[in-house]
VEXGU-300971 format. One record per residue: residue in one letter; y, x, z of N, C-alpha, C in turn. Coordinates in Angstrom, 1 decimal, padded with zeros to 4 digits. Each point is the difference from the previous one (the first is absolute). Layout:
# VEXGU-300971
aa_nc2_nc1_nc3_cac2_cac1_cac3_cc2_cc1_cc3
A_Y_X_Z_Y_X_Z_Y_X_Z
...
***
This chain:
# VEXGU-300971
aa_nc2_nc1_nc3_cac2_cac1_cac3_cc2_cc1_cc3
M_-009.4_023.4_-011.5_000.4_001.5_000.1_001.1_000.2_001.1
T_000.1_001.1_000.6_000.9_000.2_001.2_000.7_001.3_-000.2
K_000.0_000.6_-001.2_000.8_001.4_-000.2_001.4_-000.3_-000.5
D_001.0_000.5_000.6_001.4_-000.2_-000.4_000.3_000.8_-001.2
K_000.6_-000.8_-000.9_000.5_000.7_-001.3_001.5_000.7_000.4
K_000.8_-000.9_000.8_001.2_000.6_000.5_000.3_-000.6_001.3
Q_000.0_000.9_000.9_000.1_-000.3_001.5_001.3_-000.4_000.4
K_000.1_-001.2_000.5_001.4_-000.5_000.5_000.3_000.8_001.3
P_001.1_000.3_000.2_000.7_000.7_001.2_-000.5_-000.8_001.3
I_-000.5_000.6_000.9_-000.3_-000.6_001.3_001.2_-000.8_000.6
D_001.2_000.7_000.0_001.2_-000.9_000.6_000.3_-001.3_-000.6
S_-000.2_000.0_-001.5_000.3_-001.2_-000.7_-001.1_-001.0_000.4
L_-001.2_000.3_000.2_-001.1_-000.9_000.3_000.2_-000.6_001.4
E_000.5_000.9_000.9_000.3_-000.5_001.4_001.2_-000.9_-000.1
A_001.0_000.3_-000.7_001.2_-000.9_-000.3_-000.3_-001.3_-000.5
L_-001.0_000.0_-001.0_-000.2_-001.3_-000.6_-000.9_-000.8_000.9
L_-001.0_000.6_000.8_-000.7_-000.8_001.0_000.8_-000.5_001.0
H_001.1_000.8_000.5_000.8_-000.5_001.1_000.8_-001.2_-000.4
R_000.6_000.1_-001.3_000.7_-001.0_-000.6_-000.7_-001.4_-000.1
M_-001.4_000.2_-000.4_-000.7_-001.3_-000.1_-000.4_-000.5_001.4
M_-000.3_000.9_000.9_-000.3_-000.5_001.4_001.2_-000.7_000.6
N_001.2_000.6_-000.3_001.3_-000.7_000.6_000.1_-001.3_-000.6
R_-000.2_-000.2_-001.3_000.1_-001.3_-000.7_-000.9_-001.1_000.7
I_-001.2_000.5_000.3_-001.0_-001.0_000.6_000.4_-000.3_001.4
R_000.6_000.9_000.7_000.4_-000.2_001.4_001.1_-000.8_000.2
Q_001.0_000.0_-001.0_001.3_-000.5_000.1_000.1_-001.5_-000.4
S_-001.0_-000.3_-000.8_000.0_-001.4_-000.6_-001.2_-000.8_000.6
L_000.2_-001.3_000.3_-001.1_-000.9_000.5_-000.5_-001.0_-001.0
E_000.7_000.3_-001.2_-000.4_-001.0_-001.2_-001.1_000.8_-000.8
L_-001.2_-000.6_000.0_-001.2_000.9_-000.7_000.2_000.0_-001.6
P_000.5_-001.0_-000.7_000.3_000.0_-001.3_000.9_001.2_-000.4
A_001.1_000.2_000.8_001.0_001.1_-000.3_-000.6_001.3_000.3
I_-001.0_000.1_000.9_-000.7_001.2_000.4_-000.9_000.4_-001.1
L_-000.7_-000.9_-000.4_-001.0_000.2_-001.1_000.7_000.4_-001.3
S_001.0_-000.7_-000.4_000.8_000.3_-001.1_000.4_001.5_-000.1
G_000.7_000.4_001.2_000.5_001.2_000.0_-001.0_001.1_000.1
T_-001.1_-000.3_000.6_-001.0_001.0_000.1_-000.8_000.3_-001.3
V_-000.2_-001.0_-000.9_-000.7_000.4_-001.2_001.0_000.7_-000.9
A_001.3_-000.3_000.1_000.9_000.8_-000.8_000.2_001.4_000.4
E_000.0_000.2_001.3_-000.1_001.4_000.6_-001.2_000.8_-000.4
V_-001.1_-000.7_000.1_-001.3_000.8_-000.2_-000.2_000.1_-001.7
R_000.4_-000.8_-000.7_000.0_000.3_-001.4_000.8_001.2_-000.5
V_001.3_000.1_000.6_000.7_001.0_-000.4_-000.6_001.4_000.7
F_-000.5_-000.1_001.3_-000.6_001.1_000.5_-001.2_000.6_-000.9
L_-000.9_-001.0_-000.3_-001.1_000.5_-000.9_000.2_000.2_-001.3
E_001.2_-000.5_-000.5_000.3_000.1_-001.5_-001.0_-000.7_-000.9
T_-000.4_-001.2_000.5_-001.0_-000.7_-001.0_000.7_-001.2_-000.4
D_-000.9_-000.7_-000.8_000.6_-001.2_-000.8_000.1_-001.3_000.7
R_-000.9_-000.3_000.9_000.0_-001.2_000.8_-000.7_000.2_001.4
V_000.8_-000.5_001.0_-000.5_-000.1_001.4_000.1_-001.4_000.4
K_-001.1_-000.5_000.5_000.1_-001.4_000.5_-000.7_-000.1_001.3
V_000.2_-001.2_000.7_-000.5_-000.3_001.2_-000.8_-001.2_-000.3
Y_-001.4_000.1_000.2_-000.9_-001.2_-000.2_-000.4_-000.6_001.3
R_000.3_-001.3_000.2_-000.4_-000.7_001.3_-001.2_-000.8_-000.2
F_-001.0_000.2_000.9_-001.1_-000.9_000.0_000.3_-001.3_000.7
D_-000.5_-001.2_-000.7_000.1_-001.4_000.5_-001.2_-000.2_000.9
A_000.0_-001.1_000.7_-001.2_-000.4_001.0_-001.3_-000.1_-000.8
D_000.0_-000.3_-001.2_-001.2_-000.2_-000.8_-000.3_001.3_-000.9
A_000.6_001.2_000.5_-000.3_001.3_-000.6_000.5_000.2_-001.4
S_000.7_-001.2_-000.6_000.8_000.2_-001.2_001.3_000.9_000.4
G_000.8_000.2_-001.0_001.1_000.9_000.3_001.3_-000.2_-000.8
E_001.0_000.5_000.4_001.3_-000.3_-000.7_000.8_001.2_000.0
V_000.8_000.5_-001.0_000.8_001.1_-000.1_001.4_-000.6_000.7
V_000.3_000.5_001.1_001.2_-000.5_000.8_001.2_000.9_-000.1
A_-000.2_001.2_-000.6_001.1_001.0_-000.1_-000.4_000.9_-001.1
E_001.0_000.6_-000.7_-000.2_000.7_-001.2_001.2_000.9_-000.4
S_-000.3_001.1_-000.4_001.0_000.8_-000.7_-000.6_000.6_-001.4
V_000.6_-000.2_-001.0_-000.4_000.4_-001.4_001.0_001.0_-000.6
N_-000.5_001.1_-000.7_000.8_000.9_-000.5_000.3_-000.4_-001.5
C_001.1_-000.5_-000.4_000.6_-000.2_-001.3_-001.1_-000.8_-000.8
D_-000.6_-000.9_000.6_-001.0_-000.9_-000.8_-001.1_000.9_-000.6
R_-000.3_001.2_000.5_-001.1_000.7_-000.5_-001.4_-000.6_000.2
L_000.0_-000.9_000.9_-001.2_-000.8_000.4_000.5_-001.4_000.3
P_-000.8_-001.0_-000.4_000.5_-001.3_000.2_000.2_-000.4_001.4
S_000.8_-000.9_000.4_000.3_-000.5_001.3_-001.2_-000.8_000.3
L_-000.4_-000.1_001.3_-001.1_-000.7_000.6_000.5_-000.9_001.2
L_001.3_000.2_000.2_000.6_-000.7_001.3_-000.3_-001.5_000.0
G_-000.4_-000.6_001.0_-000.2_-001.5_000.1_-001.2_-000.3_-000.5
Q_-000.9_000.8_-000.8_-001.3_-000.5_-000.5_-001.1_000.0_001.1
H_-000.9_-000.9_-000.2_-001.1_-000.1_000.9_-001.3_000.5_-000.7
F_-001.0_000.4_000.8_-001.1_000.6_-000.6_-001.3_-000.5_001.0
P_-001.1_-000.3_-000.7_-001.0_-000.6_000.6_-000.8_001.1_001.0
A_-000.7_-000.6_000.9_-000.6_000.9_001.0_-001.0_001.0_-000.7
E_-000.6_-000.4_-001.0_-001.1_000.8_-000.6_000.7_001.3_-000.7
D_001.4_000.1_-000.2_000.7_001.1_-000.5_-000.3_001.2_001.0
I_000.0_-000.2_001.3_-000.3_001.1_000.9_-001.2_-000.5_000.8
P_-001.2_000.7_-000.3_-001.3_-000.4_000.5_000.1_000.1_001.5
F_-000.9_-000.8_000.7_-000.1_-000.1_001.4_-000.3_001.4_000.6
A_-000.9_000.8_-000.6_-000.3_001.3_000.4_001.1_000.9_000.1
A_000.9_-000.1_-001.1_001.3_001.0_000.0_000.9_-000.6_001.0
R_000.1_-001.3_000.4_000.9_-000.4_001.1_-000.5_000.4_001.3
E_-001.4_000.1_000.2_-000.5_000.5_001.2_000.3_001.5_000.2
L_-000.1_000.7_-001.0_000.3_001.4_000.1_001.5_000.3_000.2
F_000.9_-000.8_-000.5_001.4_000.1_000.2_000.2_-000.2_001.5
L_-000.6_-001.0_000.5_000.1_-000.5_001.4_-000.7_000.9_001.0
K_-001.3_000.4_-000.2_-000.9_000.7_001.1_000.5_001.4_-000.1
A_000.1_000.6_-001.2_000.2_001.4_-000.2_001.5_000.4_-000.3
R_000.8_-001.1_-000.2_001.4_000.2_-000.4_000.0_001.1_-001.3
Q_-000.9_-000.4_-000.8_-000.3_000.8_-001.2_001.2_000.0_-001.0
R_000.4_001.1_-000.4_001.0_000.1_-001.2_-000.7_000.3_-001.3
S_000.5_-000.3_-001.0_-000.6_000.3_-001.3_001.0_000.6_-001.1
I_-000.5_001.0_-000.7_000.8_000.5_-001.0_-000.8_000.1_-001.4
V_000.4_-000.7_-000.9_-000.8_-000.1_-001.3_000.8_000.8_-001.1
D_-000.9_000.8_-000.7_000.5_000.7_-001.2_-000.8_-000.6_-001.0
V_000.6_-000.9_-000.9_-000.8_-000.8_-001.0_-000.5_001.0_-001.1
A_001.0_001.1_-000.3_-000.5_000.9_-001.3_-001.1_000.8_000.5
A_-000.1_000.5_001.2_-001.1_000.8_000.5_-001.2_-001.0_000.6
Q_000.2_-001.3_-000.1_-001.0_-000.8_000.4_-000.5_000.3_001.4
Q_000.9_000.2_001.0_-000.2_000.5_001.4_000.8_-000.8_001.0
I_-000.6_-000.3_001.0_000.6_-000.6_001.2_-000.1_000.8_001.2
G_001.1_000.2_000.7_000.0_000.9_001.2_000.0_-001.0_001.2
L_-000.8_000.1_001.0_-000.1_-000.9_001.1_000.4_000.8_001.2
S_001.0_-000.5_000.8_000.4_000.7_001.1_000.0_-000.8_001.3
P_-001.1_-000.2_000.7_000.0_-000.9_001.2_000.7_000.7_001.1
L_000.8_-000.8_000.8_000.5_000.7_001.2_-001.0_-000.3_001.2
D_-000.8_-000.9_000.1_-001.0_-000.3_001.0_-001.3_000.0_-000.6
S_-001.0_000.2_000.8_-001.4_-000.1_-000.3_-000.3_-001.6_000.0
S_-000.6_-000.4_-001.2_-000.4_-001.4_000.0_-001.1_-000.5_000.8
E_-000.8_001.1_000.5_-001.1_-000.3_000.9_000.4_000.0_001.5
T_000.8_001.2_000.4_000.4_000.1_001.3_001.5_-000.2_000.3
T_000.7_-000.2_-000.9_001.5_-000.2_-000.1_000.7_001.1_000.7
E_-000.6_001.2_000.2_000.6_001.1_000.5_000.9_000.6_-001.1
P_001.1_000.6_000.3_001.0_000.5_-001.0_-000.7_001.3_-000.7
L_000.5_000.2_-001.3_-000.6_000.9_-000.8_001.0_000.9_-000.5
D_-000.2_001.2_-000.6_001.1_000.8_-000.6_000.6_-000.8_-001.0
E_001.4_-000.2_000.1_000.7_-000.9_-001.0_000.0_000.8_-001.3
N_-000.2_001.3_-000.1_000.1_000.6_-001.3_-001.4_000.0_-000.6
D_-000.9_-000.5_000.5_-001.5_000.0_-000.6_000.1_-001.1_-001.1
I_000.0_000.4_-001.2_000.0_-000.8_-001.3_-001.2_000.2_-000.6
R_-000.9_-001.1_-000.2_-001.3_000.3_-000.7_000.2_-000.8_-001.3
F_-000.3_000.9_-001.0_000.2_-000.4_-001.5_-001.6_-000.4_-000.5
R_000.1_-001.1_-000.7_-001.2_-000.5_-000.7_000.4_-000.7_-001.3
V_-001.0_-000.4_-000.9_000.3_-000.7_-001.2_000.5_-001.4_000.4
V_001.1_-000.5_-000.5_000.5_-001.2_000.2_-000.8_-001.1_-000.8
D_000.0_-001.1_000.5_-000.8_-001.2_-000.7_000.7_-000.3_-001.4
P_-000.9_-000.2_-001.0_000.5_-000.3_-001.3_000.8_-001.2_000.0
C_-000.4_-001.0_000.7_000.8_-001.2_000.0_001.4_000.2_000.5
H_000.1_000.8_001.0_001.3_000.2_000.6_000.9_000.9_-000.9
V_-000.7_000.9_-000.8_000.8_000.7_-001.1_000.6_-000.8_-001.0
K_-001.0_-001.1_-000.4_000.5_-000.9_-001.0_001.0_-000.9_000.5
Y_-000.1_-000.4_001.3_001.2_-001.0_000.6_001.4_000.8_000.0
L_-000.2_001.4_000.4_001.2_000.6_000.1_000.7_000.3_-001.5
T_-000.9_000.3_-000.8_000.4_000.4_-001.4_000.6_-001.2_-000.7
S_-000.5_-001.2_000.3_000.6_-001.3_-000.6_001.3_-000.3_000.5
M_000.3_000.6_001.1_001.5_-000.2_000.6_000.9_001.1_-000.2
G_-000.6_001.1_-001.0_000.9_001.2_-000.3_000.1_001.0_000.8
V_-000.9_000.0_001.2_-000.1_000.9_001.1_-000.9_001.1_-000.2
Q_000.5_001.2_000.1_-000.9_001.2_-000.2_-000.3_000.8_001.4
S_000.8_-000.4_001.0_-000.3_000.6_001.3_000.6_-001.0_001.1
S_-000.7_000.0_001.1_000.4_-000.9_001.0_-000.1_000.6_001.3
L_000.6_-000.4_001.1_-000.1_000.3_001.5_000.0_-001.3_000.7
V_-000.9_-000.2_000.9_-000.2_-001.3_000.8_-000.2_000.5_001.4
V_000.9_-000.6_001.0_000.1_000.2_001.3_-000.1_-001.4_000.7
P_-001.0_-000.1_000.9_000.0_-001.5_000.8_001.1_-000.1_001.0
I_000.4_-001.2_000.1_001.0_-000.5_001.0_-000.6_-000.8_001.0
L_-000.1_000.5_001.3_-000.7_-000.8_001.1_001.0_-000.7_000.8
H_-000.5_-001.2_000.7_000.8_-000.7_000.9_-001.1_-000.6_000.9
R_000.2_000.3_001.4_-000.9_-000.5_001.1_-001.5_000.3_-000.4
D_-000.3_001.1_-000.4_-001.3_000.5_-000.5_-000.6_-000.9_-001.1
Q_000.9_-000.7_-000.9_-000.4_-000.6_-001.1_000.5_000.5_-001.3
L_-000.6_-000.1_-001.1_000.6_000.5_-001.2_001.1_-000.9_-000.5
W_001.2_000.3_000.2_001.2_-000.8_-000.5_000.2_000.1_-001.4
G_000.0_001.1_-000.5_000.3_000.3_-001.5_-000.2_001.4_-000.4
L_000.5_000.3_-001.1_-000.2_001.3_-000.6_001.5_000.6_-000.5
L_000.1_001.2_000.1_001.2_000.6_-000.6_-000.5_000.9_-001.2
V_000.4_-000.3_-001.2_-000.6_000.4_-001.2_001.1_000.6_-000.9
S_-000.4_001.3_-000.5_000.8_000.7_-001.1_-000.8_000.0_-001.2
H_000.6_-000.3_-001.2_-000.6_000.1_-001.2_000.9_000.9_-000.9
H_-000.6_000.6_-000.9_000.7_001.0_-000.9_-000.7_-000.3_-001.5
S_000.9_000.1_-000.9_-000.5_-000.1_-001.4_-000.6_001.3_-000.6
L_000.1_001.0_000.7_-000.6_001.3_-000.5_-000.8_000.6_001.1
P_-001.0_000.9_-000.3_-000.9_000.6_001.2_001.0_000.8_000.7
R_-000.2_-000.2_001.4_000.8_000.7_001.0_-000.8_000.4_001.2
E_000.2_001.3_000.4_-000.6_000.6_001.2_000.8_-000.5_001.2
V_-000.7_-000.2_001.1_000.6_-000.5_001.3_-000.3_001.2_001.0
S_001.0_000.5_000.5_-000.1_001.1_001.0_-000.3_-000.6_001.4
E_-000.5_001.0_000.9_-000.5_-000.5_001.4_001.3_-000.4_000.7
R_001.3_000.6_-000.2_001.0_-000.3_000.6_000.6_-001.3_-000.4
E_-000.1_-000.3_-001.3_000.4_-001.3_-000.4_-000.8_-001.2_000.6
L_-001.3_000.3_000.1_-001.1_-000.8_000.5_000.5_-000.3_001.6
Q_000.3_001.0_000.6_000.4_-000.1_001.5_001.2_-000.9_000.2
V_001.0_000.3_-000.9_001.3_-000.7_000.1_-000.1_-001.6_-000.3
V_-000.9_-000.2_-001.1_-000.2_-001.4_-000.3_-000.8_-000.7_001.1
Q_-000.9_000.8_000.7_-000.8_-000.6_001.0_001.0_-000.3_001.3
L_000.8_000.9_000.3_001.0_-000.2_001.0_001.0_-001.2_-000.3
V_000.3_-000.2_-001.2_000.8_-001.2_-000.4_-000.9_-001.3_000.2
A_-001.3_000.1_-000.5_-000.8_-001.2_000.3_-000.1_-000.4_001.6
D_-000.1_001.2_000.6_000.0_-000.3_001.7_001.1_-000.6_000.4
Q_001.3_000.4_-000.5_001.3_-000.5_000.4_000.0_-001.5_-000.5
L_-000.5_-000.3_-001.2_-000.1_-001.6_-000.4_-000.8_-000.8_000.9
S_-000.9_000.7_000.7_-000.9_-000.9_000.9_000.8_-000.4_001.2
I_001.0_001.1_000.4_000.8_-000.3_001.1_001.0_-001.1_-000.3
A_000.5_000.1_-001.3_001.1_-001.0_-000.5_-000.7_-001.4_000.1
I_-001.2_-000.1_-000.6_-000.7_-001.2_000.0_-000.1_-000.7_001.3
A_-000.4_000.8_001.0_-000.1_-000.4_001.4_001.2_-000.5_000.5
Q_001.2_000.8_-000.3_001.3_-000.4_000.5_000.3_-001.3_-000.6
N_-000.2_-000.3_-001.4_000.4_-001.1_-000.7_-000.8_-001.2_000.6
T_-001.3_000.2_000.2_-000.9_-001.1_000.6_000.5_-000.5_001.3
L_000.6_001.0_001.0_000.6_-000.4_001.1_001.3_-000.7_-000.1
L_000.7_000.3_-001.1_001.4_-000.6_-000.2_-000.4_-001.4_-000.5
E_-001.0_-000.2_-000.9_-000.2_-001.3_-000.5_-000.5_-000.9_001.1
Q_-000.8_000.5_001.0_-000.6_-000.7_001.1_001.2_-000.5_000.9
T_001.0_001.0_000.2_001.2_-000.4_000.9_000.9_-001.0_-000.7
R_000.3_000.1_-001.3_000.6_-001.0_-000.7_-000.6_-001.4_000.0
A_-001.3_000.0_-000.2_-000.8_-001.2_000.0_000.2_-000.7_001.4
Q_-000.2_000.7_001.0_000.1_-000.5_001.4_001.5_-000.4_000.3
A_001.0_000.6_-000.6_001.4_-000.5_000.2_000.1_-001.3_-000.7
D_-000.5_000.0_-001.1_000.2_-001.2_-000.9_-000.7_-001.2_000.7
Q_-001.3_000.2_000.5_-000.7_-000.9_000.8_000.8_-000.6_001.2
E_000.6_001.0_000.8_000.8_-000.4_001.1_001.2_-000.9_-000.3
A_000.6_000.5_-001.2_001.1_-000.9_-000.5_-000.3_-001.3_-000.4
T_-001.1_-000.3_-000.6_-000.5_-001.2_-000.5_-000.3_-000.9_001.2
I_-000.7_000.6_001.1_-000.4_-000.7_001.2_001.2_-000.4_000.7
N_001.1_000.7_000.1_001.2_-000.3_000.7_000.7_-001.3_-000.7
R_000.0_000.2_-001.4_000.6_-001.0_-000.8_-000.7_-001.3_000.0
V_-001.4_000.0_000.0_-000.7_-001.2_000.2_000.2_-000.7_001.3
A_000.0_000.9_001.0_000.3_-000.5_001.4_001.3_-000.7_000.2
K_000.9_000.6_-000.6_001.3_-000.6_-000.1_000.1_-001.3_-000.5
L_-000.6_-000.2_-001.2_000.0_-001.1_-000.9_-000.7_-001.2_000.8
L_-001.2_000.4_000.7_-000.8_-000.9_000.7_000.8_-000.6_001.2
H_000.7_000.9_000.6_000.7_-000.3_001.2_000.9_-001.1_-000.2
S_000.7_-000.2_-001.2_001.0_-000.8_-000.5_-000.6_-001.5_000.0
M_-001.3_-000.1_-000.4_-000.7_-001.2_000.0_000.7_-001.2_-001.0
T_000.8_000.5_-001.0_000.4_-000.8_-000.9_-001.0_-000.2_-001.2
E_000.1_-000.9_-000.8_-001.0_-000.1_-001.0_000.1_000.9_-001.0
M_001.2_000.4_-000.4_000.1_001.0_-001.2_-000.4_001.3_000.5
Q_000.4_000.3_001.2_-000.2_001.4_000.5_-001.6_000.1_000.2
L_-000.7_-001.0_000.6_-001.4_000.1_000.2_-000.8_000.1_-001.3
Q_000.5_-000.6_-001.1_-000.5_000.2_-001.3_000.2_001.5_-000.5
Q_001.2_000.4_000.3_000.2_001.4_-000.4_-000.9_001.0_000.7
A_-000.3_-000.3_001.4_-000.8_000.9_000.8_-001.4_000.0_-000.6
L_-000.5_-001.2_-000.3_-001.3_-000.1_-000.7_-000.1_000.8_-001.2
E_001.0_-000.2_-000.9_-000.1_000.7_-001.3_000.2_001.5_000.3
L_000.6_000.4_000.9_000.2_001.4_000.2_-001.3_000.7_000.6
T_-000.7_-000.9_000.8_-001.2_000.5_000.5_-001.1_000.1_-000.9
V_-000.2_-001.0_-000.8_-000.9_000.0_-001.1_000.2_001.2_-001.0
S_001.3_000.3_-000.3_000.3_001.1_-000.9_-000.4_001.4_000.7
A_000.4_000.0_001.2_-000.3_001.4_000.8_-001.4_000.2_000.2
L_-000.9_-001.1_000.1_-001.4_000.3_000.2_-000.7_000.1_-001.3
Q_000.8_-000.3_-001.3_-000.6_-000.1_-001.1_-001.1_-001.0_-000.1
A_000.2_-001.1_000.7_-001.0_-001.1_000.0_000.2_-001.0_-001.1
A_-001.0_-000.9_-000.3_000.1_-000.9_-001.0_000.9_-001.2_000.4
G_-000.1_-000.2_001.3_000.9_-001.2_000.5_000.0_000.0_001.5
G_000.7_-001.2_000.5_000.1_000.0_001.5_000.6_-001.3_000.3
R_-000.2_-000.4_001.3_000.4_-001.2_000.5_000.5_000.1_001.5
I_001.1_-000.7_000.3_000.5_-000.1_001.4_-000.2_-001.5_000.5
Y_-000.7_000.0_001.0_-000.2_-001.3_000.6_000.6_-000.1_001.5
I_000.9_-001.0_000.1_000.7_-000.3_001.3_-000.5_-001.3_000.5
A_-000.6_000.1_001.1_-000.5_-001.3_000.6_001.1_-000.8_000.5
P_-000.1_-001.2_000.0_001.0_-001.0_000.5_000.2_000.2_001.6
Q_001.4_-000.1_000.2_000.4_000.3_001.6_-000.2_-001.2_000.8
N_000.0_-001.3_-000.7_000.1_-001.2_000.7_-000.9_-000.9_-000.7
P_-000.7_-001.1_000.8_-000.9_-000.8_-000.6_000.7_-000.9_-001.1
G_-000.6_-000.2_-001.0_000.4_-000.8_-001.2_000.8_000.8_-001.0
E_000.3_001.2_000.4_000.7_000.9_-001.0_-001.1_000.7_-001.0
A_000.4_000.2_-001.1_-000.9_000.6_-001.0_000.1_001.6_000.0
A_-001.2_000.7_-000.3_000.1_001.4_000.0_000.8_000.5_-001.2
Q_000.5_001.2_000.1_000.8_000.6_-001.0_-001.0_001.0_-000.8
V_-000.1_000.0_-001.3_-000.9_000.9_-000.7_000.9_000.6_-001.1
F_-000.1_001.3_-000.1_000.8_000.7_-001.1_-001.2_000.9_-000.7
S_-000.1_-000.2_-001.3_-001.0_000.8_-000.9_000.7_000.9_-001.1
Y_-000.7_001.0_-000.3_000.5_000.8_-001.0_-001.2_000.8_-000.7
G_000.1_000.1_-001.3_-001.0_000.7_-000.7_-001.2_-001.0_-000.5
D_-001.1_000.5_000.1_-001.3_-000.7_-000.4_-000.2_-001.5_000.6
W_000.7_-000.2_001.1_000.1_-001.3_000.7_000.9_-001.1_-000.6
G_000.5_000.5_-001.3_000.9_-000.9_-000.7_001.3_000.0_000.2
R_000.7_-000.8_-000.5_001.6_000.1_000.2_000.3_-000.3_001.3
S_001.1_000.5_000.4_000.3_-000.2_001.5_000.4_-001.4_000.4
R_-000.4_-000.3_001.0_000.2_-001.5_000.7_001.0_000.0_001.0
G_000.7_-001.0_000.1_001.1_-000.1_001.0_-000.5_-000.5_001.4
A_000.9_-000.2_000.8_-000.4_-000.4_001.4_-000.8_-001.3_-000.1
G_-001.0_-000.1_000.8_-000.8_-001.2_000.3_-001.0_-000.2_-001.0
E_-000.1_000.9_-001.3_-001.1_-000.2_-000.9_-001.3_000.8_000.4
Q_-001.1_-000.6_-000.4_-001.3_000.6_000.4_-000.5_000.8_-001.2
***
C-alpha cells in the first residue's frame, strides 16, 4: 500500500535525510554507520524493527545491524540465515532491477517497485509500484516471526548485491511513496559508505603489509639467530601460512648451512641443523 494515513512534513523528512547522510559521510567505520542508520530509519518509519542483512560469498546472510522498538519484535542481530531463505530469482531482481518490495500480510499483497528494467536495465518510474498476491510461503514466514508488514530495499556495491535494508512491523502498515523514496536514498548512501569503508580497509591492509615488510627486513638485516627466527615467524604469520624455513648457505668451505624452521616444518632448529 502507498497511501499516507498521516503525511510527515516535508521539512522534517529533508532534515532526517540530511542527518543520516551527514552521519554516513562523517564516519569511516561501517559498523557505526550501519548502527546509526537502522536507528534513524526505524524512528523515521515508526516501525518495530529495522535491520541490515548482509550477503556472504555463498549467498547465505547475516543480520549485521539492527534497531528494535521496545522488544515488540525479537532481535535477529548476529543471526545467520541459509541461502535458500532468499531465492536466487529474488536476489537477481534485487540486483538487476533494484527491486523494492512492500508486503501487507493481512491483505495478502506484495507491492513490487523496480527502479530499473530487469531486461534493458533502463530506469523506470520509481513510483511505479505493482501489486500482486504474495506467495503463501512468504506470508507464513513473516507471520512466524510476528511480522505483519515489511519493506525491503536492496543495497548494492560495485554492481553486486551487498545486502538488504529491511523494515518489519508487527501491525499492518501502509508505506507512502515519499517514505519509499527516502529509504531508497538512504540505501544509496549506504552503498557509498560501503565503498568508502572498502577503500579504508584496503589502505589499512596495505599500511600493515608495508609495516610488516619493514620489520622483517630490519630483523633479517641483523643476521642474529634470534632475530632471524623472529623474522621467519612474523613472515609466516603475515602470510597466514602453515610454516616456513630460512636457509642460509655456508659462506666458507667446511661450514654448515644455517636452517631455521617454523610451523609445520617442526620445532625451530638452531644454527647448523638440517
